[in-house]
N, C-alpha and C positions, 0 to 999 in steps of 0.2 A: 504494500500500500504506500503510494507516494504522497507525502505531505506537500501541499502547494506552498511555494515560496520558502522552501527549506534551504538554509545555507550549510554547506559542508566544508570543513577545513581539514586538510590533510597536512599535518606538520609534525616532523619533517617528512617530506616525500622520500621513501626508502628506495633502495636499488638504483641510485643515481650517484654521480660524483659531486660532492659538495652538499650544502644545506639549502633546502628549498621548501617553500610553502605553496600549496595550491588551494585556492578557495573557489568553490563553485556554488551558484544559485540554481537549485533544481525546482522546476515547475512542470507539472503534468508529465512527469517521467522523463524529462529531458533537461540538459544543462541549458539555462537561459543566459547566464553570464559567468565570467571567470576572471580570477585575478592571480597572477604569477608573481611571487615575491622571493627575491634572493635575500637571504637574511644574515649575511655577514660581509664585512668590508675588509679588503686586503691591502689596497694601496700600492701595488707594484709600480704604478706610474709615478707616484710620489717618491718612492724609494730610489728610482732611477735618476732623478734629477741630481746633477753634480757628479755623477759617476762617469768613468771612462766609457765612451760609446762601445768599445770592444768588449766591455763586460756585459752588455745588454743581452747578448745571446744566451749566456749562462744564467743570468738572473731571471730573465723572462721564462726560461724553461721551468722554473719553480712555480709558475702559475698553475701547472697541472702535471701530475705524474703519468697521465694517460697519453697526452698529446704534446709532450715536451719537445720532441724533435721538430714539430711544426713551428713552435715558437722560436726555436733556434734558427730555423731557416728564414722565417719572416723577419726576424731581427737582423740577421746577417744581410738579407736582401736590402733592407732599409739603408744600412750603412753603405753597402756597395752601390746602391742607387744614388746616394748622395755624392759619393766620391768617384762615380763612373768606373767602377772596377768590374772587369770582365773575368770571371773565374774560368779555369781550364775545363776541358771536356770531362776528364776523369772526375773532377770535383762535382760537376753537375750530376753525373751518373751515380756517384757515391751518396750524394745527398738524396737523390731519388730512391735509392735502395734503402737508406736508413728510414726515410719517411714512409716508404712502402711497407717495411717491416712493422713499424709502429702502427700503421693503418690496419694491417692484418690483425695485429694484437687487439686493437680497439673493436673492430667489427665482429670478430669472433667472440670476444668477451661480452660485448653489448648484448648479443642475441642470447647467449647461453647463461650468462650471469645476471644481467639486468632485466631482460625482457621475457624470457620464456615462461616464467612462473606467473605471469599475468594470464596465461592461456592454458597452462598445464598444471595438473594436480600432482605435486611431488609426494614422496613417501610421508607417512604419518610419524615423522620424527624430526627433531631439530637438525639442521636449520630451516627445514621446510615447513615447520609449524611453529607458532600459529600462522595461519594464512587466511586470506579472504576466500570464502566459499562462493563460487559463482558458476556460470554456465560452462564448465569444463567439457569440451566437446570431443576430445581425442579419445579413440578407443584404447583399451589397455595395451595391445601390441604397439600402437603408435606412441603411446606414453613411454613404454619400456624402451623403444628404439631411441627416442629423443633423450631419455634419462641416461642411456649409455653414452650418447654423444656428449651430453653435459659432463659426465665424468671424464671423458677423454679430452675435452676442450681445455682443461687446466694444463695438461702437458703441452698442448699446442700453443697456448698463450705464453707458457714459459719459453718455448722454442722461439717464438717471434721476438721476445725480449732478448734472448741470446743472440738472435740475428742482428739486433741493433748493436750489441756489444762488439761484434766482429770488426766493425769499422768505427764504432763510437766509443769503445772503451768501457761503458757502463750503461745500465738502463734501470730506471728512467734517468732523465737529466744527463744525457750523454755528453762526452767531451770532444766528439769528432767534428763538429761543425763550428767554423770560425769565420770571421770576416776575411774574405779573400779565398775561401775554399774549404778544405777539410784537412785533418791532421794525420790520417792513417792511409798509407798507400796500399793499393791492391797488390796482393801476392797470389801466387797459384794456390797455396794452401788455404788462404782466407776465402778465395773465390769458391774453391771446392767445398769448404765447410759450409759456407753460406748457401750454396746451391743444394747441398744435401738436406739441410733443414727446410729450405724453401719447397723442395719436392714433397716432403711430408706434409707441410701446411697446405699446399695446393691440393694434394690428394684428399685431405680432410674437408676442405672447402667444397670440392666437387662431389665427394661421396657422402658427406654428412650434412654440412651446413646448408647448402642449397636444397637438397632433398627434404631435410627436416622443415625448412621454411615453406617449401611447396605443400607439404602435408598441412602445416598450419594455415596456409592461405586457402586451401580447399575447405577446411573445417570452419574457418572464420571469414568466408567470402564477403560477408556484409561489411567487414572493416575496409573494403575497397571504397565504401561510400561514407564511412565515418571518419571524422577528423580532417575534413578537406581544407578548412581554413580559407585564406585569401586566394590561394592559387598563384602567389607571386614567388618566383625563384631567382636567386642571385648566386653567381659562382665567380670566383677569382681563378686566374690561371694556375694550374697545378701540374707538377712534373715537367720541368723544362725539357725541350727537345734539343740535345746538344748541337746537332747539325743545322738547326734553324733558329737563330737568335730571335728572341721575342715571341716564339711560338711554344705552346704547351700542349701536352697530351689531353689534359682537361682544360678546355678553353674558357676564357672569360665569357660571361653572358648574363643578360637580364631578360627574364620572361615575365610579362605582366599583361593582363587583359587579353590573354590568348595570342600574344605576338612577342617577337624577340626585339630587343633593343641593344644598342651598343653601350657598353659600360662606360660611365663617366664619373670618376671619383669625386668631382666637385658636387655631385648630387647627394653625397652622404652627409647627413646631419644627425647629431646625437641630441635627443631631447631629454630633459631632466625634470619635467614638471611633476611627475609622480615618483621621482627617485630621490633618495636622501642625499642630495647635493645642493649647494647654494643655488637658488633659482637664477637661471640665466637663459638667454635666448638659445635656440638650437644652433649648434656649432659644428662645422666640419672638423674632423680630428686634427687637421693641420694647426688649428688654433683652439683646440678643445681644452677644457679645464676639468680637474678632478678635485673638488673642494667639498669635503663631507659636511653635511648638515643633518645629523641624526634625529633632531627634533622638528624637522620640517613638517608643517601641517599638510595633510592629505597625501603625503608620500607613503609608499608601501613597499619599496624595493631598493636594494643597493645596486640593482642592474639598471644601467642607462637604457634609453630607448632609441637605438639607431634606426634611421629611416633612409630610404633611397627615393629621391624624387617625391618626398612626402608620404611614401607608402611603407608599410611593414612587409618585410621579405623574409622567407626562410631560405636556408642554404643546406648544404650537406650532400651525401651521395646521390640523392634524387636529383638535385640541381646539377651536379657534375655530369651525370649520365644524360640528363635532359638536354643540356647544351651540346653534347656530342651527338645526340640523336639515337643513343643506344637504348633508351628506355623512356617511353612517353605514354604508358598505359593510363596514368592518372596521377592525381596528387591527393593522397589519403594516408591513413595510418598504415595499411598493409603495403601500399606502394613505397613508403619510406623504409619499411623493413626489407622488402624485396630488393630495392635498389642497393641497400647496404651489402647484402650478400653477393649480388652481381658485381658490385664494384670490387669486392674482395677478390673474386675470381679474375676479373679483368686486370687488376693491379698485380696480382701474383704472376700472371702470365707475362706481363710486361717486364717484371723484375728478372725473369729468366733471360730475356733479350738484353737487358741492361748489363747483366753480369758478363755476357759474351762480348759486349762492346768495350769493356774495361781494357785499358792498355797498360801492361806492366812497364815500370820504369819511366812512365810519362808524368808530367807535372800534375800536382794535386792542389797547388796553391799559387796565387798571384800576389807577389809582393806589392806593397803600396806605402804611401806616406800619409801621415795625419797632419795636414796643414793647419795653421793657426786661424785661418778664416772661418766664418760661419757657414755651415752647410745644412741642407734640409733634404730628407729623403723619405721614401715610403717603401715598405716591403709587403707584398701580397702573397698569399699561398692558399691553397685549398686544404685545410686541415681535415682531420678525421670527421669532424662535425660540420665542416663547411668553410665559409669565407672568413679568413683571418687576415687582419691588417695591422701593421705596426708603423706609426708615424713618428719620426724623430727629427729634432733640430739640435745641432751641437756646434761647439766652437772649440777647435783644438782637441783637447782630451777631456772635455767636459760636456755632458748632456745638459741642454738648456730646456728641452721640452720633449715629452714622450707620451704618446697616447696609443692605446690598444683597443681595437674593436674585435671581439671574438665571435665565433659562430653562435655560441650560446647566448651572447648578448643580443644578437639579432632575433632569435626566436623565443628566448625567455623574458623578453623585455616587458615592462609594464605599459600602461597607456601612455601615449605621447601628449604633446602640448595641445593637440586637437581632439583629444579624448578617444582616439582610435586604439583598440586593443593591440597587444603584441600578438605575434603569430600563434603561439601555443594557446593563449587566451581565446583567440578567435577560433582555432581548430576545435577547442572543447565545446564551443556553443553548438547545440543540437545533438550532442552525444546522448544516447539513451542510457538511463540509469534505472536498473531494475530493482535495486535495493539501496536506499540511502544509508543504511547501516553498513553496507559493504560495497562502496562505489568503485569496484575494480575497473570499470570501464574508463574512469578518469586516468588511472595508471596506464592502461593500454594505449590511450591516445598520447598522453604526455611523454611516456618513456620511448615511444617510437621515434621521437626527435633526437634521442641520445643526449639529453641535457647534461651539461657539466657546469654546475654553478661555481665550481672553483675557478673556472675560466671566466665566467660571466661577470662576477662582481669586481668591483674596482678596489682597525686597530683595536685591537682589543687590549684594554688595560688589565693587568693581572688581577687587580682587586675588583674588577667588574664595573668600575665607575665609567660613565659616559664621558667622552671628550668632545667638546665643542671647539672646532677649529676656527681660527681667524680667517675671514674671507681673503682670497688672493690666490695667486698661483702657488 
């Protein structure tokens, strides 16, 4: 029995990265409104001011242990963009391989660790209980098959992290990516080791990951119509093509209103009207500010509200494949899950080719100077969850300004200055809720975006007191 006008607050949302609240208003058995709230502040952009620009790649990796390689690449790209540094072919390939390994780690982990138990009834023992009881539709043989894949995925996730260490030294927060290139040259033994692990991961993706998801999609076919949201997709260039400067395997693209547009970075503005920052006009990250205001009236999230041309956009594997023309079935909860598995297979197969293109004893680093003049640059990449951008301004060996807009900020954002919901908020509207005491449908829609609030939020005092910052940069 659904109570009209009932508000449900899920806090914190579990099986995600970071701390997140979701609140929904349920009327007539459907979500009528939703609010997405990032509930902690990290301040990496503030920490970076005054640091050496070359430190940024290592420091920004600490934003997230899942997609740290993506931050290292975006940060390095930003400095290289500012100083007009062209890195060698080997460095491009090795960065692609490191990011690819981290992407495989994320996509496999997201499905089996974060998502599957919204749809599948696990064993009646911890950590699978307590659980939300709902319309679990898989047969027992199907459940048993996916549970076996779930147990196997831990070893595969470990393997993908080990792949990152081959050229990055450690995982997470690798040491292999620096401004100017990479630190570890390819050798025959490293290439063979990497290839051996990659073959195992690719076999798992093809034999288990995609078939398991296809079973899920057949049983929950209605989720191809649930969680559709605005239908706006945004993608930054990802995985550089060494032989074609300026071109990417995953191309830049904007899809809105049923048509494609050329990407224009000047159209990105961050809104803070409903975010816990000093009230300000929407700003492009080039001149963005991160000034906390935890007591701000009507604000409900530490996540800013990035918008492109005044609209809310989602990003991620679905956007990546949509821009390539590889997947255009639709934009929904199940489409987001399916695109992630297909991207994993596509990237793993690309990685085999990149390994073959590596050249032993060829350069992996481009030397450069750090002039005393002031420079400004931006680094874009397509992270595991989508469009990631780093904007930097520095003089000599000191960062003057740094702003980061992450994929999770795009889709976990609150309402903007015009009152428009963020992408996840909008996608939740219309979601059927069969039991307000057990709103598992909210989790199915929200987790399909692969939210990472560690990335999305922009100080906690040990004794718990609030800190009110003085306005200013």
